[in-house]
C-alpha positions in Angstrom: 173.5 -22.2 47.2 176.5 -20.3 46.1 179.9 -21.6 47.1 180.7 -18.8 49.6 177.5 -19.2 51.5 177.9 -23.0 51.5 181.5 -22.6 52.9 180.2 -20.3 55.7 177.3 -22.6 56.6 179.7 -25.6 56.6 182.1 -23.7 58.9 179.3 -22.8 61.4 178.0 -26.4 61.3 181.4 -27.9 62.0 182.3 -25.3 64.6 179.2 -25.6 66.7 179.9 -29.3 67.1 183.0 -28.5 69.1 181.9 -27.1 72.4 185.5 -27.1 73.5 186.2 -24.2 71.2 188.3 -21.3 72.5 186.7 -17.9 73.1 188.4 -16.7 69.9 186.9 -19.6 67.9 183.5 -18.8 69.4 183.9 -15.2 68.3 184.7 -16.4 64.8 181.5 -18.3 64.7 179.6 -15.1 65.5 181.6 -13.2 62.9 180.9 -15.8 60.2 177.2 -15.8 61.1 177.2 -12.0 60.6 178.8 -12.3 57.2 176.3 -15.0 56.2 173.4 -12.7 57.3 174.0 -10.3 54.4 173.7 -13.3 52.0 170.4 -14.6 53.4 168.2 -13.0 50.7 170.2 -15.0 48.1 169.5 -18.3 49.8 166.9 -20.8 48.4 164.2 -22.0 50.9 166.0 -25.3 51.7 169.1 -23.4 52.5 167.2 -20.9 54.7 165.8 -23.9 56.5 169.3 -25.2 57.1 170.3 -21.8 58.4 167.4 -21.8 60.8 168.5 -25.2 62.1 172.0 -23.8 62.6 170.6 -20.8 64.4 168.6 -23.1 66.8 171.8 -25.0 67.5 173.6 -21.7 68.2 170.9 -20.9 70.7 171.2 -24.3 72.3 174.9 -23.8 72.9 174.6 -20.1 73.8 175.6 -20.6 77.4 178.8 -22.4 76.4 179.6 -19.7 73.7 179.0 -16.9 76.3 181.3 -18.7 78.7 184.1 -19.1 76.2 183.8 -15.6 74.9 183.9 -14.1 78.4 187.3 -15.6 78.8 188.8 -13.5 76.1 186.5 -10.5 75.4 183.7 -8.4 76.7 180.8 -9.1 74.2 178.9 -5.9 75.1 182.0 -3.8 74.4 182.7 -5.6 71.1 179.1 -4.9 70.0 179.4 -1.3 70.9 182.7 -0.8 69.1 181.6 -2.7 66.0 178.1 -1.0 66.0 176.4 -4.5 65.8 172.7 -4.2 65.0 170.1 -6.1 67.2 169.1 -8.0 64.1 172.4 -9.9 64.6 171.0 -11.5 67.7 173.9 -13.9 68.0 176.1 -11.1 69.2 173.7 -10.5 72.1 174.0 -13.9 73.8 175.2 -12.3 77.0 171.8 -10.5 77.3 169.7 -13.6 76.9 168.5 -15.2 80.1 168.6 -19.0 80.4 164.8 -19.2 80.1 164.7 -17.1 77.0 167.4 -19.3 75.4 165.5 -22.5 76.2 162.3 -21.0 74.8 164.0 -19.8 71.6 165.9 -23.0 71.0 162.7 -24.9 71.6 
């Protein structure tokens, strides 16, 4: 894995361990995940597996992230302004029901 991708994955890994993160820190997690998305085709299979594990963890803590973000921003408005594509599902946590999140995080 290249150094930049490793740095981003390490950031996400460490950040999601701290559920006491502020709304701004939660937004930074989503932003870093978006930057990492463009690098996914460059990742080797073991690195993609690690990213999938991180994504599952993001889904597991989605409720907490939504709560933190809602304290500082309107996620739907941020998506609209930034023209976030649905493929960047982590920006759509506010649209996931609790049942969908549990099933996806499985």
